[in-house]
C-alpha positions in Angstrom: 116.4 94.1 82.2 114.8 93.2 85.2 116.9 93.7 87.9 116.3 89.7 88.8 118.3 88.8 85.6 120.8 91.7 86.7 121.8 89.9 90.1 121.6 86.5 88.3 124.2 87.8 85.7 126.4 89.4 88.8 126.7 86.0 90.6 129.0 84.6 87.8 130.9 88.1 87.6 131.2 89.7 90.8 130.3 87.2 94.2 131.1 90.0 96.7 128.5 92.6 95.1 126.0 89.8 94.5 126.2 88.8 98.4 125.7 92.3 99.3 123.2 93.4 96.4 120.9 90.2 97.6 121.3 91.4 101.3 120.2 94.0 100.5 117.1 92.7 99.0 116.8 90.3 101.6 116.7 94.0 104.1 114.0 95.5 101.6 111.6 92.6 101.4 111.6 92.2 97.8 112.2 88.3 97.5 111.1 88.1 94.4 114.2 90.1 93.4 116.3 87.7 94.7 118.4 84.8 92.7 116.7 82.0 94.7 118.7 79.2 92.8 121.6 80.4 93.5 121.4 81.7 97.0 120.0 77.8 97.7 123.3 76.6 96.4 125.4 79.0 98.8 122.9 78.4 101.9 123.7 74.6 101.1 127.4 74.9 100.4 128.0 77.2 103.9 126.3 73.8 105.7 128.7 71.7 103.4 131.8 74.0 104.9 130.6 73.7 108.4 130.7 69.8 107.8 134.1 69.9 106.2 135.4 72.1 109.3 134.2 69.8 111.6 135.8 67.3 109.7 139.0 68.4 109.4 139.7 69.7 112.7 138.8 66.0 114.3 141.1 64.5 112.3 143.9 66.6 113.1 142.9 66.6 116.4 142.8 62.5 116.8 145.9 62.9 114.5 147.9 64.9 117.8 146.0 62.9 120.3 147.6 59.4 118.9 151.2 61.1 118.4 150.9 62.1 122.1 149.7 58.3 123.4 151.6 56.3 121.6 155.3 58.3 121.0 155.5 59.9 124.5 159.1 60.4 124.1 158.4 63.0 121.4 155.7 64.9 123.2 156.7 68.4 122.7 154.6 71.7 123.2 153.6 71.9 120.0 151.4 68.7 120.0 150.0 70.1 123.1 149.0 73.5 121.6 147.7 71.6 118.9 145.2 69.7 120.6 144.2 72.7 122.2 143.7 74.5 119.0 141.4 72.2 117.7 139.2 71.1 120.8 139.1 75.2 121.0 137.8 75.2 116.9 135.4 72.3 117.7 133.6 74.2 120.6 133.0 77.3 119.0 131.5 75.4 116.2 129.7 74.1 118.7 128.6 77.1 120.1 127.4 78.4 116.8 125.6 75.3 115.5 124.5 73.0 118.4 123.5 70.6 116.0 127.2 69.9 114.2 127.5 67.7 117.7 125.4 64.8 116.2 127.6 65.3 112.9 130.6 65.0 114.9 129.0 61.8 116.6 128.5 60.6 113.0 131.5 60.9 111.8 133.9 60.3 114.2 134.6 56.8 113.4 136.1 57.6 109.9 137.7 60.9 111.3 139.8 58.5 113.8 140.7 56.1 110.7 141.9 59.1 109.0 143.7 60.2 111.7 145.0 56.7 112.2 146.9 56.8 108.7 148.2 60.0 109.0 149.8 59.2 112.5 151.4 56.6 111.1 152.6 58.7 107.8 153.8 61.0 110.2 155.4 59.0 112.9 156.9 56.4 110.8 155.4 53.6 113.0 153.2 50.5 111.6 149.7 51.3 111.3 149.3 48.5 114.1 150.6 50.7 116.1 147.3 52.4 116.5 144.7 50.2 117.3 141.8 49.8 115.0 139.2 51.3 117.2 139.7 54.8 118.9 141.3 54.6 122.2 139.6 57.6 122.9 135.9 58.3 123.5 134.0 61.2 122.0 133.9 63.0 125.1 137.6 62.3 126.2 138.6 63.6 122.4 137.0 67.4 123.2 137.8 67.6 127.2 140.3 70.2 127.5 141.7 68.1 130.8 142.4 65.1 129.1 145.7 64.3 127.9 147.6 61.4 128.3 
């Protein structure tokens, strides 16, 4: 059995070993032996995973910014810490992958709507309490000095 067949079979049986062997084949320049189909799928999935992280962190950040702005009597250090943490995560993602800033801008309005709905659920305030359009600009959302 050729090593190409072996590595393809390995993908479904032992993912970690498949990764290790794939890396080794690349280091050795044995490109013809790579499990190209699964390698392409994994690389594409890594991109999707990065995008999911941007959306997730942005929704949580917007949720906490809304809670901070519209429930001033309930402002906590925990809320401020969450805002700081999710800004840091986004900043770190943009340092590693600057092109994700475009994606951040593309999904901002969608994420705001999700954060708005979640803020209504978590605060018990009517959804209409939170404006339909984000009261925070993209730059304010990421600005570590920006808090109401």
